[in-house]
C-alpha positions as CSV (number, residue, x, y, z in Angstrom):
1,M,99.2,116.2,70.9
2,A,100.4,112.9,72.2
3,I,103.8,112.4,73.8
4,Q,106.1,111.4,71.0
5,L,109.2,109.3,71.6
6,K,111.9,109.4,69.0
7,E,115.6,108.6,68.5
8,I,118.0,110.8,70.3
9,P,121.4,111.4,68.5
10,A,124.4,110.1,70.5
11,D,125.9,113.5,70.9
12,E,122.7,114.7,72.6
13,Q,122.2,111.8,75.0
14,K,124.7,113.0,77.6
15,A,123.4,116.5,77.7
16,L,119.8,115.2,78.2
17,K,121.0,112.7,80.8
18,V,119.1,109.8,79.1
19,P,119.9,106.3,80.2
20,P,123.1,104.9,78.4
21,L,122.5,102.9,75.3
22,K,123.3,99.2,75.8
23,E,123.8,96.4,73.2
24,H,122.2,93.0,73.7
25,E,123.5,89.8,72.1
26,A,122.0,86.4,71.3
27,K,123.2,83.3,69.4
28,F,120.9,81.4,67.1
29,P,120.2,77.9,68.3
30,K,121.1,75.0,66.0
31,K,117.5,73.9,65.8
32,T,115.9,74.3,62.4
33,F,112.2,74.9,61.9
34,G,110.4,73.2,59.1
35,S,108.1,76.2,58.3
36,A,107.6,79.9,58.9
37,A,104.5,79.0,61.0
38,E,106.7,77.1,63.4
39,S,109.1,80.0,63.7
40,K,106.2,82.4,64.4
41,Q,104.9,80.1,67.0
42,A,108.3,80.0,68.8
43,L,108.4,83.8,68.8
44,K,104.8,83.9,70.2
45,A,105.7,81.5,73.0
46,W,108.8,83.6,73.8
47,Q,106.7,86.8,74.0
48,K,104.3,85.2,76.4
49,D,107.2,84.3,78.7
50,Q,108.5,87.8,79.0
51,P,108.3,89.2,82.6
52,E,105.4,91.4,83.6
53,P,106.1,95.1,84.1
54,E,106.5,96.3,87.6
55,A,104.1,98.7,89.3
56,K,106.6,101.0,91.0
57,K,106.1,102.3,94.6
58,N,106.4,106.0,94.2
59,P,107.3,108.4,97.0
60,N,104.6,110.2,98.9
61,V,103.8,113.8,98.0
62,G,102.7,116.2,100.7
63,I,99.2,117.7,100.2
64,K,98.6,121.3,101.1
65,A,95.2,122.6,100.0
66,V,95.3,125.3,97.3
67,P,92.4,127.8,97.0
68,P,90.3,126.5,94.1
69,S,90.4,129.8,92.2
70,A,89.6,130.1,88.5
71,S,93.3,130.3,87.8
72,N,94.3,127.3,89.9
73,V,91.4,125.1,88.7
74,G,92.1,126.2,85.1
75,K,95.6,124.8,85.4
76,L,94.3,121.4,86.6
77,V,91.6,121.3,83.9
78,A,94.2,122.0,81.2
79,I,96.3,119.1,82.6
80,A,93.3,116.7,82.9
81,N,92.2,117.5,79.3
82,S,95.5,117.0,77.7
83,D,96.6,113.7,76.0
84,A,100.1,114.7,77.0
85,A,99.2,115.4,80.7
86,P,102.6,114.8,82.2
87,S,104.2,117.4,79.9
88,E,101.3,119.8,80.5
89,L,102.3,120.0,84.2
90,V,105.5,121.6,83.2
91,K,103.7,123.9,80.7
92,Q,101.3,125.0,83.4
93,K,104.2,125.5,85.8
94,V,102.7,123.2,88.4
95,D,105.0,121.0,90.6
96,E,103.9,117.8,92.3
97,E,102.7,119.5,95.6
98,Q,100.8,122.2,93.7
99,F,99.2,119.5,91.6
100,F,98.0,117.4,94.5
101,G,96.9,120.6,96.4
102,I,94.7,121.8,93.5
103,L,93.4,118.3,93.0
104,F,92.5,117.9,96.6
105,S,90.8,121.3,96.8
106,G,88.9,120.8,93.6
107,L,87.6,117.3,94.4
108,T,86.7,118.4,97.9
109,T,84.7,121.3,96.5
110,W,83.0,118.9,94.0
111,E,82.0,116.7,96.9
112,F,80.7,119.7,98.8
113,L,78.7,120.7,95.7
114,R,77.2,117.2,95.7
115,M,76.2,117.5,99.3
116,E,74.7,120.9,98.7
117,G,72.4,119.3,96.2
118,E,71.4,116.7,98.8
119,Y,70.7,119.5,101.3
120,K,68.4,121.3,99.0
121,K,66.6,118.1,98.2
122,R,66.0,117.4,101.9
123,K,65.1,121.0,102.7
124,S,62.3,120.8,100.2
125,D,61.0,117.5,101.4
126,K,58.4,117.7,104.2
127,K,59.7,114.4,105.7
128,T,63.3,115.7,106.1
129,A,62.9,119.5,106.2
130,A,62.8,119.7,110.0
131,T,66.3,118.2,110.5
132,A,67.9,119.4,107.2
133,D,69.5,122.5,108.7
134,R,70.8,120.7,111.8
135,D,72.4,118.0,109.6
136,W,73.7,120.6,107.1
137,A,75.7,122.3,109.9
138,K,77.6,119.0,110.5
139,V,78.3,118.7,106.8
140,V,79.8,122.2,106.6
141,Q,81.9,121.4,109.7
142,A,83.1,118.2,108.1
143,F,84.3,120.0,105.0
144,Q,85.9,122.7,107.1
145,E,87.9,120.1,109.0
146,A,88.9,118.4,105.7
147,F,90.4,121.6,104.4
148,A,92.0,122.3,107.8
149,T,93.7,119.0,107.8
150,A,95.2,120.0,104.4
151,G,96.4,123.3,106.0
152,M,93.7,125.7,104.8
153,K,91.1,127.4,107.0
154,V,87.8,128.1,105.2
155,S,84.5,129.6,106.3
156,A,81.0,128.3,105.4
157,E,80.6,131.3,103.0
158,Q,83.9,130.4,101.3
159,L,82.8,126.8,100.8
160,S,79.6,127.9,99.2
161,Q,81.4,130.3,96.9
162,Y,83.9,127.6,95.9
163,A,81.0,125.4,95.0
164,K,79.2,128.1,93.1
165,D,82.3,129.0,91.1
166,L,82.9,125.3,90.1
167,A,79.2,124.8,89.1
168,G,79.3,128.1,87.1
169,N,82.0,126.9,84.7
170,K,80.7,124.1,82.5
171,T,84.2,122.8,81.4
172,N,85.6,122.8,85.0
173,L,82.5,121.1,86.4
174,E,82.5,118.4,83.6
175,T,86.2,117.8,84.1
176,F,86.0,117.3,87.9
177,T,82.9,115.2,87.5
178,R,84.8,112.9,85.1
179,I,87.7,112.7,87.5
180,A,85.4,112.1,90.6
181,N,83.5,109.4,88.8
182,S,86.7,107.5,88.2
183,R,87.2,107.1,91.9
184,V,88.1,103.7,93.3
185,V,88.0,103.6,97.1
186,K,90.5,101.5,98.9
187,K,88.1,100.4,101.5
188,D,90.8,98.9,103.8
189,Q,92.5,102.3,104.1
190,Q,89.7,104.7,105.0
191,G,91.0,107.7,106.9
192,L,93.1,110.8,106.1
193,G,96.4,108.9,106.1
194,V,98.5,111.6,107.7
195,T,101.9,110.1,107.5
196,R,104.6,112.7,106.9
197,G,105.1,115.1,109.8
198,G,101.4,115.6,110.3
199,T,101.0,116.4,106.5
200,L,98.4,114.9,104.3
201,V,100.0,112.8,101.6
202,G,99.2,111.3,98.2
203,A,101.2,109.5,95.5
204,F,101.4,109.0,91.7
205,E,100.2,105.6,90.6
206,T,102.0,103.4,88.1
207,T,99.9,102.2,85.1
208,V,101.4,99.0,83.7
209,A,100.9,97.4,80.3
210,T,102.1,94.4,78.4
211,I,102.2,94.8,74.6
212,I,102.8,91.7,72.5
213,D,103.4,92.9,68.9
214,P,102.7,90.0,66.4
215,N,104.0,91.9,63.4
216,L,107.4,91.0,61.9
217,T,109.9,93.3,60.2
218,A,111.5,91.6,57.2
219,I,115.2,92.2,56.3
220,V,117.0,90.7,53.4
221,I,120.9,90.4,53.5
222,P,122.1,88.6,50.4
223,N,125.7,88.2,51.6
224,L,125.0,87.5,55.3
225,C,127.5,84.6,55.8
226,S,130.3,86.0,53.6
227,Q,131.2,89.0,55.8
228,P,132.1,89.5,59.5
229,F,128.6,91.0,60.1
230,A,125.9,93.0,58.5
231,Q,124.7,96.2,60.2
232,G,121.6,98.3,59.8
233,T,118.6,99.9,61.5
234,F,114.8,99.9,61.3
235,T,112.2,101.9,63.1
236,R,109.4,100.1,65.1
237,H,106.3,102.2,65.7
238,W,103.9,101.7,68.6
239,S,101.0,103.8,70.0
240,H,99.2,103.3,73.3
241,S,96.8,105.2,75.6
242,W,96.9,104.9,79.4
243,N,95.4,106.4,82.5
244,F,97.4,109.0,84.4
245,S,96.4,108.1,87.9
246,V,97.1,109.2,91.5
247,S,96.0,108.1,95.0
248,L,95.1,110.5,97.7
249,P,92.7,110.9,100.6
250,Y,89.7,113.3,100.3
251,P,86.1,113.4,101.5
252,C,83.7,110.7,100.5
253,P,80.8,111.8,102.7
254,T,77.3,110.5,103.2
255,W,74.5,112.5,104.7
256,T,74.6,110.4,107.9
257,N,78.4,110.3,107.9
258,P,79.7,113.6,106.5
259,F,83.1,113.3,108.2
260,R,83.9,110.2,106.1
261,I,87.3,110.4,104.3
262,C,88.5,107.7,101.9
263,W,91.9,106.9,100.4
264,S,91.1,106.7,96.8
265,T,92.7,106.1,93.4
266,I,91.5,108.4,90.6
267,S,92.2,108.8,86.9
268,V,93.1,112.4,86.1
269,A,93.7,112.1,82.3
270,T,94.1,109.7,79.4
271,V,97.6,110.0,78.0
272,S,98.6,109.0,74.5
273,V,102.2,107.8,73.7
274,D,103.6,107.5,70.2
275,V,106.9,105.6,70.0
276,G,109.3,105.5,67.1
277,L,112.0,103.1,68.4
278,N,115.0,103.1,66.1
279,V,116.4,99.6,66.4
280,G,120.0,99.0,65.5
281,Y,121.4,95.5,64.7
282,R,124.5,93.6,63.8
283,V,123.8,90.1,62.5
284,T,125.7,87.1,61.2
285,C,124.3,83.7,60.4
286,C,125.4,82.7,63.9
287,G,123.7,85.4,66.0
288,A,122.6,89.0,66.5
289,I,123.4,92.1,68.5
290,V,120.5,94.6,69.0
291,W,120.2,98.0,70.6
292,G,117.7,100.9,70.6
293,L,116.6,104.0,72.5
294,A,113.9,106.6,72.1
295,Y,113.2,109.5,74.3
296,A,110.9,112.5,75.0
297,S,111.2,115.1,77.8
298,A,110.0,118.4,79.0
299,C,111.7,120.4,81.8
300,G,110.9,123.7,83.4
301,T,111.8,125.9,86.4
302,L,109.1,125.5,89.0
303,L,109.4,127.6,92.2
304,G,113.1,128.0,91.4
305,I,113.8,124.3,90.9
306,T,114.2,122.5,87.6
307,K,111.6,119.8,87.3
308,C,111.3,117.3,84.4
309,V,108.9,114.8,83.0
310,S,110.2,112.2,80.5
311,C,109.4,109.0,78.6
312,T,112.0,106.5,77.6
313,G,111.8,103.6,75.2
314,R,114.7,101.2,75.2
315,V,115.7,97.7,74.0
316,N,116.3,95.5,77.0
317,G,117.1,92.2,75.5
318,V,117.2,89.9,72.4
319,A,116.6,86.3,71.6
320,G,117.6,84.3,68.6
321,F,115.3,81.6,67.2
322,G,116.2,78.6,64.9
323,R,116.7,79.0,61.2
324,T,113.9,78.2,58.8
325,P,114.9,77.1,55.3
326,V,113.2,79.2,52.6
327,G,114.1,77.7,49.2
328,S,117.9,77.9,48.9
329,Q,118.0,80.6,51.7
330,C,117.4,80.7,55.4
331,S,115.2,82.9,57.5
332,Y,116.6,83.8,60.9
333,G,114.1,84.7,63.6
334,I,115.0,87.4,66.2
335,G,112.9,88.5,69.2
336,V,113.3,91.9,70.8
337,N,112.3,92.8,74.4
338,A,111.8,96.5,74.9
339,S,110.2,98.8,77.5
340,I,108.5,102.1,77.7
341,Q,108.6,104.1,81.0
342,C,107.3,107.6,81.7
343,Q,108.2,109.6,84.8
344,V,106.8,112.7,86.4
345,F,109.3,114.5,88.6
346,G,111.0,111.2,89.4
347,A,107.8,109.2,90.0
348,T,107.1,106.3,87.5
349,V,103.6,106.8,86.1
350,F,103.7,104.3,83.2
351,N,105.7,101.1,82.8
352,A,105.1,98.9,79.7
353,G,106.8,95.8,78.4
354,W,106.9,95.6,74.6
355,S,108.0,92.5,72.6
356,F,108.3,92.2,68.9
357,G,110.3,90.3,66.3
358,F,112.1,90.6,63.0
359,N,113.3,88.1,60.4
360,V,116.6,88.3,58.5
361,T,116.7,86.3,55.2
362,G,120.0,85.4,53.7
363,P,122.3,82.4,53.0
364,C,122.2,79.4,55.3
365,P,125.4,79.0,57.3
366,P,128.1,76.6,56.0
367,P,128.5,73.4,58.0
368,G,130.6,74.0,61.1
369,L,130.5,77.8,60.9
370,C,128.4,78.2,64.1
Protein backbone atom coordinates (compact mmCIF):
# COMPACT_ATOMS: atom_id res chain seq x y z
CA MET A 1 0.00 0.00 0.00
CA ALA A 2 1.32 3.42 -0.97
CA ILE A 3 2.12 6.16 1.55
CA GLN A 4 -1.07 8.21 1.81
CA LEU A 5 -0.93 11.86 2.81
CA LYS A 6 -4.15 13.40 4.01
CA GLU A 7 -5.42 16.39 5.94
CA ILE A 8 -4.56 16.49 9.64
CA PRO A 9 -7.15 18.20 11.89
CA ALA A 10 -5.82 21.29 13.65
CA ASP A 11 -6.24 19.74 17.10
CA GLU A 12 -3.99 16.84 16.12
CA GLN A 13 -1.21 18.84 14.48
CA LYS A 14 0.48 19.87 17.74
CA ALA A 15 0.50 16.33 19.12
CA LEU A 16 2.00 14.98 15.87
CA LYS A 17 4.56 17.80 15.78
CA VAL A 18 3.79 18.57 12.15
CA PRO A 19 5.05 21.85 10.65
CA PRO A 20 2.80 24.83 11.48
CA LEU A 21 0.14 25.73 8.96
CA LYS A 22 0.93 29.01 7.20
CA GLU A 23 -1.27 31.27 5.12
CA HIS A 24 0.01 32.78 1.87
CA GLU A 25 -1.43 35.92 0.26
CA ALA A 26 -1.34 37.41 -3.24
CA LYS A 27 -3.07 40.32 -4.97
CA PHE A 28 -4.53 40.06 -8.45
CA PRO A 29 -2.68 42.29 -10.93
CA LYS A 30 -4.71 44.90 -12.76
CA LYS A 31 -3.89 43.30 -16.10
CA THR A 32 -6.86 41.76 -17.88
CA PHE A 33 -6.47 38.81 -20.24
CA GLY A 34 -8.48 38.68 -23.42
CA SER A 35 -9.12 34.93 -23.26
CA ALA A 36 -8.92 31.84 -21.04
CA ALA A 37 -6.04 30.62 -23.23
CA GLU A 38 -3.97 33.67 -22.30
CA SER A 39 -4.67 33.10 -18.61
CA LYS A 40 -3.62 29.44 -18.87
CA GLN A 41 -0.43 30.46 -20.67
CA ALA A 42 0.40 32.91 -17.86
CA LEU A 43 -0.11 30.14 -15.29
CA LYS A 44 2.10 27.79 -17.34
CA ALA A 45 4.90 30.38 -17.51
CA TRP A 46 4.66 30.93 -13.75
CA GLN A 47 4.88 27.18 -13.10
CA LYS A 48 8.05 26.92 -15.20
CA ASP A 49 9.65 29.67 -13.12
CA GLN A 50 9.14 27.88 -9.80
CA PRO A 51 12.43 26.96 -8.05
CA GLU A 52 13.90 23.48 -8.43
CA PRO A 53 13.63 21.25 -5.34
CA GLU A 54 16.83 20.87 -3.35
CA ALA A 55 18.74 17.61 -2.99
CA LYS A 56 19.43 17.67 0.74
CA LYS A 57 22.80 16.63 2.15
CA ASN A 58 21.87 13.99 4.69
CA PRO A 59 24.03 13.02 7.68
CA ASN A 60 26.33 10.01 7.51
CA VAL A 61 25.17 6.75 9.02
CA GLY A 62 27.72 4.39 10.57
CA ILE A 63 27.84 0.97 8.91
CA LYS A 64 28.43 -2.08 11.05
CA ALA A 65 28.01 -5.37 9.21
CA VAL A 66 25.11 -7.53 10.37
CA PRO A 67 25.17 -11.32 9.85
CA PRO A 68 23.06 -11.98 6.72
CA SER A 69 20.83 -14.50 8.48
CA ALA A 70 17.44 -15.48 7.09
CA SER A 71 15.76 -13.21 9.63
CA ASN A 72 17.91 -10.16 8.89
CA VAL A 73 17.81 -10.59 5.13
CA GLY A 74 14.05 -11.12 5.33
CA LYS A 75 13.61 -7.74 6.99
CA LEU A 76 15.56 -6.01 4.24
CA VAL A 77 13.67 -7.87 1.53
CA ALA A 78 10.34 -6.84 3.08
CA ILE A 79 11.48 -3.21 3.01
CA ALA A 80 12.80 -3.44 -0.54
CA ASN A 81 9.59 -5.00 -1.87
CA SER A 82 7.22 -2.53 -0.20
CA ASP A 83 5.85 0.49 -2.06
CA ALA A 84 5.80 2.19 1.35
CA ALA A 85 9.43 1.27 2.12
CA PRO A 86 10.16 4.11 4.60
CA SER A 87 7.21 3.06 6.78
CA GLU A 88 8.23 -0.58 6.43
CA LEU A 89 11.49 0.18 8.26
CA VAL A 90 9.46 1.04 11.35
CA LYS A 91 7.23 -2.01 10.87
CA GLN A 92 10.29 -4.29 10.67
CA LYS A 93 11.83 -2.54 13.70
CA VAL A 94 14.96 -1.63 11.76
CA ASP A 95 16.78 1.63 12.54
CA GLU A 96 19.16 3.40 10.16
CA GLU A 97 22.33 1.63 11.32
CA GLN A 98 20.71 -1.80 11.18
CA PHE A 99 19.36 -0.98 7.72
CA PHE A 100 22.77 -0.02 6.36
CA GLY A 101 24.41 -2.95 8.16
CA ILE A 102 22.06 -5.55 6.65
CA LEU A 103 22.30 -3.87 3.25
CA PHE A 104 26.10 -3.89 3.33
CA SER A 105 26.25 -7.55 4.37
CA GLY A 106 23.65 -8.66 1.84
CA LEU A 107 25.24 -6.83 -1.08
CA THR A 108 28.72 -8.01 -0.11
CA THR A 109 27.39 -11.58 0.02
CA TRP A 110 25.78 -11.10 -3.40
CA GLU A 111 29.14 -9.96 -4.83
CA PHE A 112 30.85 -12.96 -3.21
CA LEU A 113 28.27 -15.26 -4.82
CA ARG A 114 29.01 -13.66 -8.17
CA MET A 115 32.74 -14.24 -7.70
CA GLU A 116 32.06 -17.86 -6.70
CA GLY A 117 30.46 -18.31 -10.10
CA GLU A 118 33.56 -16.90 -11.77
CA TYR A 119 35.76 -19.23 -9.72
CA LYS A 120 33.80 -22.31 -10.81
CA LYS A 121 33.97 -21.18 -14.40
CA ARG A 122 37.74 -20.70 -14.26
CA LYS A 123 38.25 -23.94 -12.35
CA SER A 124 36.56 -25.90 -15.13
CA ASP A 125 38.46 -24.18 -17.94
CA LYS A 126 41.78 -25.83 -18.81
CA LYS A 127 43.32 -22.47 -19.65
CA THR A 128 42.71 -21.00 -16.16
CA ALA A 129 42.37 -24.06 -13.92
CA ALA A 130 46.02 -24.00 -12.84
CA THR A 131 45.78 -20.54 -11.27
CA ALA A 132 42.13 -20.59 -10.16
CA ASP A 133 42.77 -21.80 -6.59
CA ARG A 134 45.59 -19.33 -6.03
CA ASP A 135 43.48 -16.42 -7.27
CA TRP A 136 40.45 -17.62 -5.32
CA ALA A 137 42.38 -17.44 -2.07
CA LYS A 138 42.91 -13.71 -2.73
CA VAL A 139 39.22 -13.24 -3.47
CA VAL A 140 38.27 -14.85 -0.16
CA GLN A 141 40.80 -12.70 1.67
CA ALA A 142 39.41 -9.56 0.03
CA PHE A 143 35.89 -10.31 1.22
CA GLN A 144 37.09 -11.15 4.71
CA GLU A 145 38.81 -7.76 4.83
CA ALA A 146 35.66 -6.00 3.58
CA PHE A 147 33.58 -7.54 6.37
CA ALA A 148 36.34 -6.81 8.89
CA THR A 149 36.35 -3.14 7.89
CA ALA A 150 32.64 -3.14 8.72
CA GLY A 151 33.39 -4.67 12.14
CA MET A 152 32.62 -8.35 11.49
CA LYS A 153 35.10 -11.23 11.40
CA VAL A 154 34.12 -14.05 9.04
CA SER A 155 35.77 -17.30 7.97
CA ALA A 156 35.96 -18.68 4.45
CA GLU A 157 33.39 -21.29 5.44
CA GLN A 158 31.00 -18.62 6.70
CA LEU A 159 31.32 -16.67 3.46
CA SER A 160 30.41 -19.76 1.48
CA GLN A 161 27.46 -20.48 3.74
CA TYR A 162 26.17 -16.91 3.44
CA ALA A 163 26.33 -17.21 -0.35
CA LYS A 164 24.62 -20.60 -0.29
CA ASP A 165 21.81 -19.28 1.90
CA LEU A 166 21.25 -16.28 -0.37
CA ALA A 167 21.24 -18.41 -3.52
CA GLY A 168 18.87 -20.89 -1.90
CA ASN A 169 16.05 -18.39 -1.42
CA LYS A 170 14.59 -17.26 -4.76
CA THR A 171 12.88 -14.12 -3.42
CA ASN A 172 15.93 -12.96 -1.48
CA LEU A 173 18.26 -13.59 -4.41
CA GLU A 174 15.99 -11.80 -6.89
CA THR A 175 15.62 -8.84 -4.54
CA PHE A 176 19.35 -8.39 -4.00
CA THR A 177 20.02 -8.93 -7.69
CA ARG A 178 17.62 -6.10 -8.51
CA ILE A 179 19.22 -3.83 -5.93
CA ALA A 180 22.77 -4.72 -7.06
CA ASN A 181 21.88 -4.11 -10.71
CA SER A 182 20.74 -0.57 -9.85
CA ARG A 183 24.26 0.27 -8.73
CA VAL A 184 25.80 3.51 -9.97
CA VAL A 185 29.47 3.76 -9.07
CA LYS A 186 30.88 7.15 -8.16
CA LYS A 187 34.16 6.55 -9.91
CA ASP A 188 35.87 9.57 -8.37
CA GLN A 189 35.26 8.20 -4.87
CA GLN A 190 36.52 4.65 -4.98
CA GLY A 191 37.64 3.38 -1.61
CA LEU A 192 35.99 2.46 1.65
CA GLY A 193 35.36 6.00 2.79
CA VAL A 194 36.11 5.47 6.47
CA THR A 195 35.27 8.91 7.83
CA ARG A 196 33.67 8.64 11.26
CA GLY A 197 36.03 7.46 13.96
CA GLY A 198 37.30 4.64 11.76
CA THR A 199 33.71 3.54 11.02
CA LEU A 200 32.41 2.77 7.58
CA VAL A 201 29.64 5.23 6.64
CA GLY A 202 26.80 5.57 4.18
CA ALA A 203 23.94 8.04 3.68
CA PHE A 204 20.36 8.27 2.51
CA GLU A 205 20.01 9.99 -0.87
CA THR A 206 17.40 12.64 -1.71
CA THR A 207 15.28 11.97 -4.79
CA VAL A 208 13.98 15.24 -6.24
CA ALA A 209 11.04 15.82 -8.56
CA THR A 210 9.29 18.76 -10.20
CA ILE A 211 5.59 18.29 -10.86
CA ILE A 212 3.78 20.79 -13.07
CA ASP A 213 0.07 20.05 -12.83
CA PRO A 214 -1.79 21.58 -15.81
CA ASN A 215 -5.27 20.82 -14.49
CA LEU A 216 -7.39 23.62 -13.07
CA THR A 217 -9.95 23.46 -10.28
CA ALA A 218 -12.97 25.62 -11.11
CA ILE A 219 -14.84 27.48 -8.33
CA VAL A 220 -17.90 29.68 -8.82
CA ILE A 221 -18.70 32.43 -6.26
CA PRO A 222 -21.78 34.41 -7.39
CA ASN A 223 -21.43 37.21 -4.79
CA LEU A 224 -17.63 37.47 -4.78
CA CYS A 225 -17.41 41.29 -4.76
CA SER A 226 -20.35 42.02 -2.47
CA GLN A 227 -18.87 40.48 0.70
CA PRO A 228 -15.60 40.97 2.66
CA PHE A 229 -14.33 37.61 1.39
CA ALA A 230 -15.49 34.16 0.31
CA GLN A 231 -13.97 31.14 2.03
CA GLY A 232 -13.88 27.48 1.10
CA THR A 233 -11.75 24.40 0.52
CA PHE A 234 -11.03 21.89 -2.20
CA THR A 235 -8.84 18.77 -2.29
CA ARG A 236 -6.08 18.39 -4.86
CA HIS A 237 -4.94 14.83 -5.55
CA TRP A 238 -1.53 13.77 -6.77
CA SER A 239 0.29 10.42 -7.07
CA HIS A 240 3.94 9.77 -7.80
CA SER A 241 6.52 6.98 -7.61
CA TRP A 242 10.15 7.56 -6.71
CA ASN A 243 13.31 5.62 -5.91
CA PHE A 244 14.25 5.14 -2.27
CA SER A 245 18.04 5.32 -2.67
CA VAL A 246 21.17 5.27 -0.54
CA SER A 247 24.91 5.64 -1.03
CA LEU A 248 27.45 3.38 0.62
CA PRO A 249 30.81 1.73 -0.04
CA TYR A 250 30.89 -2.04 -0.63
CA PRO A 251 32.93 -4.49 -2.77
CA CYS A 252 32.94 -4.11 -6.56
CA PRO A 253 35.60 -6.76 -7.27
CA THR A 254 37.07 -8.01 -10.50
CA TRP A 255 38.97 -11.27 -10.77
CA THR A 256 42.24 -9.40 -11.14
CA ASN A 257 41.38 -6.81 -8.48
CA PRO A 258 39.31 -8.56 -5.81
CA PHE A 259 40.09 -5.89 -3.18
CA ARG A 260 38.31 -3.18 -5.17
CA ILE A 261 35.70 -1.23 -3.18
CA CYS A 262 33.41 1.40 -4.71
CA TRP A 263 31.32 4.13 -3.19
CA SER A 264 28.01 3.52 -4.91
CA THR A 265 24.44 4.75 -5.10
CA ILE A 266 21.75 2.07 -5.25
CA SER A 267 17.96 2.04 -5.45
CA VAL A 268 16.52 -0.10 -2.66
CA ALA A 269 12.81 0.24 -3.43
CA THR A 270 10.22 2.06 -5.53
CA VAL A 271 7.97 4.09 -3.26
CA SER A 272 4.48 5.30 -4.15
CA VAL A 273 3.01 8.43 -2.59
CA ASP A 274 -0.67 9.41 -2.81
CA VAL A 275 -1.42 12.97 -1.74
CA GLY A 276 -4.79 14.44 -0.90
CA LEU A 277 -3.89 18.07 -0.19
CA ASN A 278 -6.80 19.96 1.31
CA VAL A 279 -6.42 23.54 0.06
CA GLY A 280 -8.15 26.29 1.99
CA TYR A 281 -8.77 29.72 0.48
CA ARG A 282 -10.19 33.15 1.21
CA VAL A 283 -10.74 35.24 -1.90
CA THR A 284 -12.07 38.65 -2.88
CA CYS A 285 -12.08 40.21 -6.32
CA CYS A 286 -8.80 41.88 -5.32
CA GLY A 287 -6.72 38.92 -4.10
CA ALA A 288 -6.50 35.53 -2.42
CA ILE A 289 -5.14 33.87 0.71
CA VAL A 290 -4.35 30.16 0.42
CA TRP A 291 -3.13 27.48 2.83
CA GLY A 292 -2.91 23.70 3.00
CA LEU A 293 -1.26 20.79 4.80
CA ALA A 294 -1.29 17.00 4.39
CA TYR A 295 0.68 14.53 6.47
CA ALA A 296 1.51 10.87 6.99
CA SER A 297 3.78 9.32 9.60
CA ALA A 298 4.82 6.09 11.25
CA CYS A 299 6.75 5.89 14.52
CA GLY A 300 8.10 3.03 16.58
CA THR A 301 10.46 2.27 19.44
CA LEU A 302 13.66 0.89 17.96
CA LEU A 303 16.35 -0.18 20.41
CA GLY A 304 14.65 1.90 23.10
CA ILE A 305 14.54 5.08 21.02
CA THR A 306 11.47 6.47 19.26
CA LYS A 307 12.14 6.72 15.52
CA CYS A 308 9.78 8.20 12.93
CA VAL A 309 9.35 8.38 9.20
CA SER A 310 7.02 10.99 7.73
CA CYS A 311 5.82 12.68 4.56
CA THR A 312 4.49 16.23 4.52
CA GLY A 313 2.63 18.08 1.79
CA ARG A 314 2.19 21.81 2.26
CA VAL A 315 1.26 24.99 0.40
CA ASN A 316 4.34 27.21 0.19
CA GLY A 317 3.10 30.15 -1.84
CA VAL A 318 0.39 31.65 -4.04
CA ALA A 319 0.29 33.90 -7.09
CA GLY A 320 -2.64 35.85 -8.52
CA PHE A 321 -3.06 36.28 -12.26
CA GLY A 322 -5.04 38.89 -14.17
CA ARG A 323 -8.77 38.71 -14.59
CA THR A 324 -10.33 37.25 -17.71
CA PRO A 325 -13.78 38.54 -18.73
CA VAL A 326 -16.24 35.68 -19.27
CA GLY A 327 -19.52 37.17 -20.49
CA SER A 328 -20.78 39.46 -17.73
CA GLN A 329 -18.48 37.77 -15.17
CA CYS A 330 -14.73 37.53 -14.58
CA SER A 331 -12.49 34.51 -14.11
CA TYR A 332 -9.68 35.04 -11.57
CA GLY A 333 -6.59 32.87 -12.02
CA ILE A 334 -4.69 31.66 -8.94
CA GLY A 335 -1.44 29.63 -8.89
CA VAL A 336 -0.42 27.51 -5.90
CA ASN A 337 3.12 26.40 -5.12
CA ALA A 338 3.26 23.30 -2.91
CA SER A 339 5.89 20.79 -1.83
CA ILE A 340 6.05 17.14 -0.81
CA GLN A 341 8.88 16.00 1.47
CA CYS A 342 9.50 12.59 2.99
CA GLN A 343 11.97 11.92 5.79
CA VAL A 344 13.43 8.74 7.26
CA PHE A 345 14.73 9.19 10.82
CA GLY A 346 15.45 12.85 10.08
CA ALA A 347 17.05 12.32 6.64
CA THR A 348 15.22 13.78 3.64
CA VAL A 349 14.71 11.01 1.05
CA PHE A 350 12.19 12.73 -1.24
CA ASN A 351 11.74 16.41 -2.09
CA ALA A 352 9.22 17.45 -4.73
CA GLY A 353 7.94 20.80 -5.93
CA TRP A 354 4.31 20.77 -7.07
CA SER A 355 2.53 23.67 -8.75
CA PHE A 356 -1.10 23.85 -9.81
CA GLY A 357 -3.83 26.40 -10.34
CA PHE A 358 -7.48 27.12 -9.77
CA ASN A 359 -9.97 29.59 -11.22
CA VAL A 360 -12.61 31.53 -9.34
CA THR A 361 -15.51 32.80 -11.43
CA GLY A 362 -17.64 35.65 -10.10
CA PRO A 363 -18.53 39.32 -10.65
CA CYS A 364 -15.87 41.66 -12.03
CA PRO A 365 -14.65 44.25 -9.51
CA PRO A 366 -16.33 47.66 -9.54
CA PRO A 367 -14.08 50.48 -10.77
CA GLY A 368 -11.66 51.67 -8.10
CA LEU A 369 -12.32 48.77 -5.70
CA CYS A 370 -8.84 47.24 -6.04
